[in-house]
N, C-alpha and C positions, 0 to 999 in steps of 0.2 A: 473402492472405485478402481476400475481397471486403468492401467497406465495409458490413457488416451486423452486428447484434447476434448473437453466436454462441449466445445462450441462448434467445431468444424469436423467433417468426416476426414478420415485418414487418407492422404493422397500419396501414392507410391512415387518414388523418384523416377523421373523420365517421362511422366505423363504430360500430354500436351495441355495447353490452356483450355481448349474446348472440352477435353475429357474431364478436367477438373471441374469446369462449370457444370457439366452434365451430372457428375457425381453429387456436387453440392445441391443442384436443383432436385435431384432424386431424394436426397435426405430431407430437404425442406418440406416434402410432402407429409412428413411424420411429425408428431409432437416431440417435445424435448425428451420425454421419458422413452419414447419409442426409438429415437435416434441413439440415445445412450445404450439401449438394449441391443440395437443392431451393431454398434461399435464393439460392445462387449462380445458378441458372437464372433465378430471378425478377429478380435484379439485372441479369443480362445482357439479358433481354427489355426491361427498362425502359431500359437504355442503347441498345438497338437502336431502340426507339420514339422516344427523345429525339433520336437522330441520323438519323432517317429522312429529314428534308428534304435533308441533305447527300448521303445515299445515292441519293435519287430524282433529285437534280440531276446525278448523274454521267453524263456522256455515254457513257463506256465501257460502262456497264451496258446502255443502250438499243441500242448498236451490236453487242452481243455480244462486245466486246473483253475483258470480264472476267466470270467466273462467281462471284466472291467479293466481299464488302464488308468493309472494315475498320472496326471500331467501337471507340472508346476506352472502357475501363472503369476507373473509379477504384479504386485498391487502397490498403489500409492495412497498416501493419506491426503486429505484436503489441505489446502493452504491454511496456515494459522500463525498467529503471533506467538513468540516464545520469549522468555527472559534470557538474558545473556548469562552464560555459565561462569562460575568463578575462575575456571582455568583460562578463559579467554582474556586477552589483553584489554585493558580499559584506559580510556583517556588518551591524551596526546602529549607530546613532549619532544625535546630535542634528541636525546639518545646519542649513541656513538656511531650510528650508521652513516655511511658516505654514499653519495650518488653512484649508482651502478651496482651496489650490493644486492644480493638475492635476499628477498624477504621470505622467511619461513612461515608456515601456518601456525596459528595460535595453538598452544598446548605442547610445544616441544617437537623434537625431531621424531619422524615415524620409526616404528620398530621394524627390524629386518627379519624377525623370526616369522614362521608360518602362522603362528597363533597370535592374534591381536590381543593387546592388553585391554584392561577395563577402561571405561571412559564414559563421557556424556554425549558423544557425537551421535547425530542422527543416523539411522541405518534403514535399509530396506527389508522387506519381508515378502515371502511368497506363500500362496495358497496352493495346496495340492487338491486339484479338482479331479474327481473320479468320473469317468465316462464309460458307457457301455461300448463294447467293441462294435456293435451294430451301428451306433450313432457315428463313430469315427469312420467306419466304412462308408456310410452314406455321404459324409462330407467329402471324403477323398475321392469317391467314385462319381462325383457329380458330372464330370466332363469326360467320362470314359465309356467306351463301347467295345463290343467284339468287332474285329476287323472283317470287312466284306460280308456282313450278315445279309442274307437274301431271303425272300419269300420262296418257298419250295412248292412243287406240285403236290397237291393233296390238301387236306383240311386239318385244322388244328383239332386236338383231342377235346378241347373245351371251347364251346361256342360262347360268344359274348352276347349279353342282352343289350339290344338297341331299341330306342324309342321310334316307333313307326305308326303315325296316324292317331286318330281318336275314335272313340266308340261312345255310345249312349249308356253303356253299362260298364261298371268296373269297380275296383276297390276305391274307397273314399280317399285313401292317401294319394291316389293318382288323379284326383279331380283337378282339371285345368280351369281355374277360376276365370282367367282372362278369356279363354275360348268360350266358356259358358256364358259370360256376360255379353260377348259379341253375338252369340246365338239368340240371347234374350232380346237384345236391341233389334236385331233383324226381324224377329217375330212380331214385336210390338209395333214396328214401323208399318206393318200391313194389317194390324188388327185394330179393334176399337180402343177407345181411351181407357176403358175400365178393365182391360185385360190384366191378368196377374203379372207381377214382376218376374217370377220364375215359375217354370213348370218342369216336370221331369224330362220333357223332351229337349229342354235347353241345355241340360247337363252334358258335358263332354269330359271323358276320361282318357288320359294318355294310355296308349297300348304299348306293351313291351313284347318284342319278338326275339327269339334266338336267331342270330345270324352267324353262320360259321365263317371264320376268318381264314385268309391264306396262312398256310403253315409256316412258322418261323422257328420251329424247334431247332435246337442246337445240341450237339454232343461235344464235350471237351475232354480230350485224352491228356492225362498227366503221366508222363513217362519219366522214371528216375533210375539212374545208374546207382546201384548199391554195392558194387564190387569192392574188393579190398583196397583199390587205389583211391576210393572216396573216403576221406577221413571223417570223423564225427563232425567236425566243423563244416566240412563240405556238405554233408547231408543236411546239417542244420540250415545252412544258407539256402539250399534247394527247397527244403520244406517250408522255409519262411516265405519264399516267393510263391510257392503253390498255395499256401494257406491264405495269404492276402488276396491272391487272384481268385480263389474259390469263393471267399467271403463276398467280394465285390460282385462277381458274376451272378451269384445266386440272388442277390438283392436287386440286380438290374433286370434279370430275365425270368419270366414265369416258366417258359418251356425250356428247361436246361437239364441235360443229363451229364453226369460226370463219371469218368472211368479212370481208375488208378491202376497203373501197371509199374512194376519194378523188375529189374533184370540184373543178372550177372552173366554167366554163360548160358543161363536159361531165363525164362520170363514167367511171371505169375501176375494174376489179377488179384487185387486186394480191395476190401471195402475201405472207406475213408479213414476210419479209426485205426485200422491195421497199417495203412499206408504211411501215416505220420509217425508210426513207431518202428517201422521195419528197418533192418540193417542186414548186411550180407557180407560175404567173403568170396574169395576166388577171383577168377579172371573176368575179363570184360568182352562180351560179344554183343555189340549194339544191334545187329540184325535180328537177334532173338526177340528183343523188345518190340522192334518195329513190325516184325511178322505177327507177333501176338496181337498188336493193335489192328493189323490188316484183317486177321481172322475175326476179331470182334466186330469190326465194321461190316464184314460180309454176313455175319450171323445175326446181328441185332439192329444195325443202324443203316437203313437204306439211304445212300447219299442223295437220292432223288427227293427224300422227305426231310433229311436232316442236314443242317450246316455242320460240317466236321472241322474240328480244330485240334491241333497237336502242339503240346509244349513239352519239350524234352530237356532235362537237366542232367549234366554230366561234367566230369572234370576234363573231358576231351579225349581220354585214352580209349583205345580200341585195339583189338588184335589186328595185326597187319594183314593177316590172311582173310579178314572179314570185310575189308574195304569195299570190294565189289558187291558182295551180298548186301551189305548195309546200304550202299548207294541205290541198288535196285529196289530194295524194300522201301526206302524213303521216297523214291520216284513214284512207286505204286500208290502210296498214301497221298502224296502231293497231287496226283491226278484226281483224287476224290475230295481233297480237303479244301476248305476256304482259306486256310492260313496255317503255317507251320512256324513255330518259334523255338529257338534254341538258346538255353541259358547255360553258360559255362561258368562253373564255380572254381575257386582256387586258381584264378588266372592272374599271372603277374603282368605288370605294365609292359614288359618287354615282349611278352609272348601271348598276348591276348588273341584268342580265337584262331591261333595258328596251329591248332591241334588236328588230330584225325577227324573227330566229329565236327569241329568247326569248319574244316574244308568241305565236308559233305553239305552242310547247310549253306555255305558260301556259294558253292556250285549251283545249288538249287535256286538261290536268289538270282544269280547271274543268268540262269536259264529263263528268267521271266516269271517264275512261279511266285505267288505271294508268300514270302518267307523273310524272316529277320533273325538276328542273333544279338545277344547282349552278354557281356562278361561281368561277373559278380565276384569281387574279392573281399568285400566287407559288408557288414550288415547295413551300413549306410547306403549301399548300392541297391538294396532290394527294392525299395520303392521307386527308384529311378528305372529299374527294369520293368516294373509294372506299368509305369507311364510310357516307357518306350514301346511296349507292345499294344497298348490300348488307347492312350490319349490322343495320338496323332490322328487316329481314325475318326474321333469325335469332331475334330476340327474340319474334316473334309465335307 
């Protein structure tokens, strides 16, 4: 059984009395077994979130070497009676103790070494539960969305089937029994008493028609600095953010295109598999990557039909002579984009986002454009970055 009270739903610290009553009332709608199952799921989700840094840091996940993640979940046994062990003190007596003396635990003084000795004391245990990455992504992305997603002029490439009206002919699976019964009653109300209960004219079938929906296609550009200033750990941090962002966005949106670009002093477009394996050397010229993205937008993604997003990961370094060109290229993209995000890796607490690239995105946000920045220095920060860019929009 999972470590949870089997009688009442778990209530988080700080919740009001009305909130607690609402939660309890909601749980009361279910049977005892269903409530236990719901609490089990809540506990598992908490365990996944608490062990997310270890999961994110796993290299096998990024390389596609594994499709599952193991998460330890603490388990408890049912309450039960047990016999007293021989090592425990038994009986009562006067002894040599005086009022105020500290009373030790039965069985002697605790050991100070890292490895515990043998004994009969009760211990806990954990189960390693294995989850598919897709399931974890679904849980974690429940309240996240792309920022500023809008319907665009034009029509979606795939039209949705919608129910529109009834017909006297159609597939048997689309027979509307309630509507057919109503037609039968209406007919018999004006006919003789010996009229049949049903005729073919009474049957009504639901009709499905294709209706084209407003376009909400989106393209997300993932740009990464792979120059020599980016260490292997820096690249791993950036790729971890991109990986979890891509997995969540694809499961949230049907019409989504992704473009992967890396740059040093030049820029190249990669497919997804190559992007998560790429490394580079040489100097850093940020404007080359931004110009490459601007060219791709002009050639393949009309901003009138696509929601455009940019997420750029870098250590913040850039050639001093490139400041003006990078700023101009970023402004061009921002004029077409719904949102621009900057992820700075290898950032220290004293110098977060005070870099060359950080200044570019800070100026962009201060000008009123939809932009934000986040600094990542540990794998524990990766999921905080994902929430920073996507979760606040879901609450609006």
